[in-house]
C-alpha positions as CSV (number, residue, x, y, z in Angstrom):
1,M,36.7,36.1,16.3
2,P,37.9,38.5,19.3
3,R,40.8,37.6,21.3
4,T,40.4,37.1,24.8
5,G,42.7,34.5,25.6
6,P,46.7,36.4,27.1
7,D,47.9,37.3,24.1
8,A,44.8,39.3,23.4
9,P,45.6,42.9,23.4
10,S,44.6,45.2,26.5
11,R,42.1,47.3,26.3
12,P,42.2,49.1,29.7
13,F,38.2,50.6,30.7
14,P,37.7,53.8,30.1
15,R,37.3,55.6,33.0
16,E,34.9,58.2,32.1
17,L,32.0,55.7,32.3
18,L,32.7,56.0,35.6
19,A,33.0,59.3,36.4
20,G,28.8,59.6,35.0
21,D,25.5,58.3,36.3
22,T,26.2,55.5,38.2
23,L,22.8,53.3,36.2
24,A,24.8,54.3,33.3
25,A,28.1,52.6,34.1
26,A,26.8,50.0,35.3
27,R,25.1,49.3,32.0
28,A,28.8,49.9,30.8
29,L,30.5,47.3,33.3
30,L,28.7,44.7,31.8
31,G,30.1,42.5,29.3
32,A,33.5,44.3,30.4
33,H,36.2,41.9,31.4
34,L,37.7,41.7,35.2
35,V,41.2,40.6,34.9
36,R,43.6,38.7,37.3
37,D,47.7,38.9,36.3
38,P,50.2,36.7,38.9
39,A,52.2,39.3,41.2
40,P,56.0,37.6,42.0
41,A,54.7,36.2,45.8
42,D,51.5,34.7,44.7
43,A,50.9,30.9,44.8
44,I,48.8,31.1,41.7
45,R,50.8,31.5,38.5
46,E,48.1,32.2,35.9
47,R,46.2,34.6,34.3
48,R,43.0,34.9,35.5
49,A,40.0,36.8,33.4
50,G,36.1,36.7,33.5
51,R,32.8,38.4,32.3
52,I,31.7,40.4,34.6
53,V,27.7,39.5,34.3
54,E,25.9,41.2,37.3
55,V,26.3,44.0,39.2
56,E,24.7,46.7,42.2
57,A,24.7,49.8,42.3
58,Y,25.2,51.7,45.7
59,I,24.7,55.3,45.0
60,G,25.0,58.6,47.6
61,E,24.6,59.4,51.3
62,A,20.8,58.9,50.7
63,D,20.8,55.1,50.0
64,R,19.6,53.3,53.0
65,A,21.5,50.0,51.9
66,S,25.0,51.9,50.9
67,H,28.4,51.8,53.2
68,A,28.1,55.4,52.3
69,R,25.4,56.2,54.7
70,F,27.6,56.5,57.5
71,G,30.1,58.8,55.7
72,P,33.2,58.9,55.4
73,T,34.8,56.1,57.5
74,A,37.9,54.5,57.6
75,R,36.4,51.8,56.3
76,N,34.8,52.9,52.9
77,R,36.7,56.9,52.5
78,V,37.7,55.2,48.6
79,M,34.1,55.4,47.9
80,F,34.2,59.6,48.0
81,G,37.0,59.2,46.2
82,P,37.8,58.9,41.9
83,P,36.7,56.7,40.3
84,G,37.8,53.1,38.8
85,I,39.1,52.3,42.3
86,A,38.8,49.3,43.9
87,Y,36.8,49.1,47.2
88,V,37.2,45.7,49.2
89,Y,35.4,45.1,52.2
90,L,34.7,41.5,54.1
91,V,31.3,40.4,55.6
92,Y,30.1,38.2,57.8
93,G,33.8,37.8,58.5
94,M,34.7,35.7,56.0
95,H,33.9,37.0,52.0
96,H,35.1,39.6,50.4
97,C,33.5,41.7,48.2
98,L,34.7,43.8,45.4
99,N,33.1,47.1,44.7
100,V,34.7,49.4,41.6
101,V,33.6,53.3,42.3
102,S,32.0,55.6,40.3
103,E,31.1,59.5,39.7
104,P,32.9,62.4,40.2
105,A,35.2,62.1,43.7
106,T,33.1,63.3,47.1
107,R,29.9,62.0,45.7
108,P,30.5,57.9,46.8
109,A,29.2,55.5,44.7
110,A,29.8,51.9,43.5
111,L,29.4,49.1,41.6
112,L,29.4,45.2,43.2
113,V,30.4,42.9,41.0
114,R,28.3,40.4,41.7
115,A,29.2,37.5,39.4
116,V,31.7,37.1,36.6
117,E,31.6,33.8,33.8
118,P,35.2,32.9,33.1
119,V,37.1,33.6,30.5
120,A,40.8,32.6,30.8
121,G,42.6,30.6,33.7
122,V,39.5,28.0,34.6
123,A,41.8,26.3,37.1
124,A,43.8,28.9,38.8
125,M,39.8,29.6,39.8
126,R,39.5,26.5,41.1
127,A,43.2,26.2,43.0
128,A,41.4,29.8,44.5
129,R,38.4,28.9,45.8
130,A,39.9,25.4,47.1
131,A,42.8,27.9,49.0
132,T,40.3,29.6,50.9
133,R,36.6,28.5,52.7
134,R,35.2,28.9,49.3
135,G,36.3,26.0,48.0
136,T,34.8,23.4,45.5
137,G,33.8,20.6,48.4
138,T,33.5,17.3,47.0
139,R,31.4,17.9,43.6
140,P,32.9,20.6,42.2
141,P,30.7,23.3,40.4
142,P,30.3,23.8,36.7
143,D,33.4,26.7,35.0
144,A,30.4,29.1,34.7
145,R,29.1,28.8,38.1
146,L,33.0,29.5,39.6
147,A,32.0,33.5,40.3
148,S,28.3,33.0,40.8
149,G,28.6,35.5,43.6
150,P,29.9,38.2,44.7
151,G,32.6,36.4,47.5
152,L,32.9,34.2,44.8
153,V,34.0,36.9,42.3
154,C,36.5,37.9,45.2
155,A,38.0,34.0,46.5
156,A,38.6,32.7,42.5
157,F,40.1,35.7,41.3
158,S,42.4,36.0,44.8
159,I,41.0,39.3,46.0
160,D,40.9,40.6,49.5
161,R,41.2,43.9,51.2
162,S,44.7,44.6,50.8
163,H,43.5,45.5,46.9
164,T,41.6,49.1,48.2
165,G,42.3,51.6,46.6
166,L,44.0,49.6,43.3
167,D,43.3,52.0,40.1
168,L,40.9,49.2,37.9
169,C,41.6,51.6,35.2
170,A,45.2,51.6,34.9
171,A,46.7,49.0,32.0
172,T,49.2,48.1,35.2
173,S,47.3,46.7,37.6
174,P,47.6,43.4,38.5
175,L,44.0,43.6,39.1
176,R,42.1,45.8,36.1
177,L,39.0,46.4,34.3
178,E,39.1,45.6,30.4
179,A,36.7,47.2,27.9
180,A,34.8,44.1,26.4
181,P,36.8,42.3,23.1
182,A,36.8,44.3,20.4
183,G,33.3,43.8,17.7
184,E,31.7,41.8,20.7
185,P,27.9,43.1,21.0
186,G,26.2,44.5,24.4
187,P,24.6,41.4,26.0
188,P,20.9,41.9,27.0
189,I,20.0,43.3,30.4
190,V,18.1,42.6,32.9
191,E,17.1,45.7,36.0
192,T,15.9,44.2,39.2
193,P,16.1,44.9,42.9
194,R,19.3,44.2,44.4
195,I,19.5,40.7,46.9
196,G,20.0,40.9,50.6
197,I,19.4,44.7,51.2
198,D,15.8,44.3,53.9
199,Y,17.5,46.2,56.5
200,A,17.5,49.5,54.4
201,G,13.8,49.7,54.0
202,E,11.7,51.4,51.6
203,P,12.2,52.4,48.6
204,W,15.8,51.0,48.8
205,T,14.4,47.8,48.6
206,S,12.7,48.1,45.5
207,M,15.5,49.8,43.5
208,P,16.1,47.9,40.4
209,W,19.6,48.7,40.8
210,R,20.8,45.0,40.1
211,F,21.9,44.9,36.0
212,L,22.4,41.9,34.6
213,V,23.3,39.4,31.3
214,A,19.9,37.9,30.8
215,G,20.8,34.5,30.8
216,S,23.8,34.1,31.9
217,P,24.5,30.8,33.6
218,S,27.1,32.5,35.5
219,V,24.0,34.9,37.6
220,S,23.9,34.9,41.4
221,G,20.5,32.9,41.3
222,R,18.3,32.3,38.3
223,S,18.6,34.7,35.4
224,P,15.5,36.7,33.8
225,R,14.6,36.6,30.5
226,A,15.9,40.4,28.8
227,T,13.0,42.4,28.8
228,A,11.8,44.5,25.2
């Protein structure tokens, strides 16, 4: 069995997999790990890690669902930069969303991390959610549902806009991506249209740019089965 705990060797996610086609990068990112190491000032002192099981792709300025459709702004400028960098934004004034910049610099594209399956630091994820508006409430969710949505990912991992610009492919980054454990088989993948982008209109609402691990209990909503 591959080691997945805090003593497992770090395997930074290959930046070259993010530098090419975004849809290929989306598939490669499923099964990789999102890792959050505690910083000296953090109240939560436990390492948190989870398997990425759902992402959405946003590609180019023509994509009417993408922030890049406005051209470079103070908010989205990181999308026009090099791959592997974090882009975190706030929606509805309360929910942070983590994106991984993809494709070469000047080609704006990113992958929204929609769901993560907890692997390590479950108690820390619960504590982080309880400390935010994304608290677990009177009926705590099962471990698998602690990060089952883009806002919940950021709540469980204590991610906010201050993390924009971090290099997620750097082994020394406190918030980073790591390759799936050596020997772990690739997950079964399903492609569906993206969620919550009716404002974009066709053809963008029907683009099958949401990628998820079939059968995962952690995806944001019902998980369809993989297609042949």
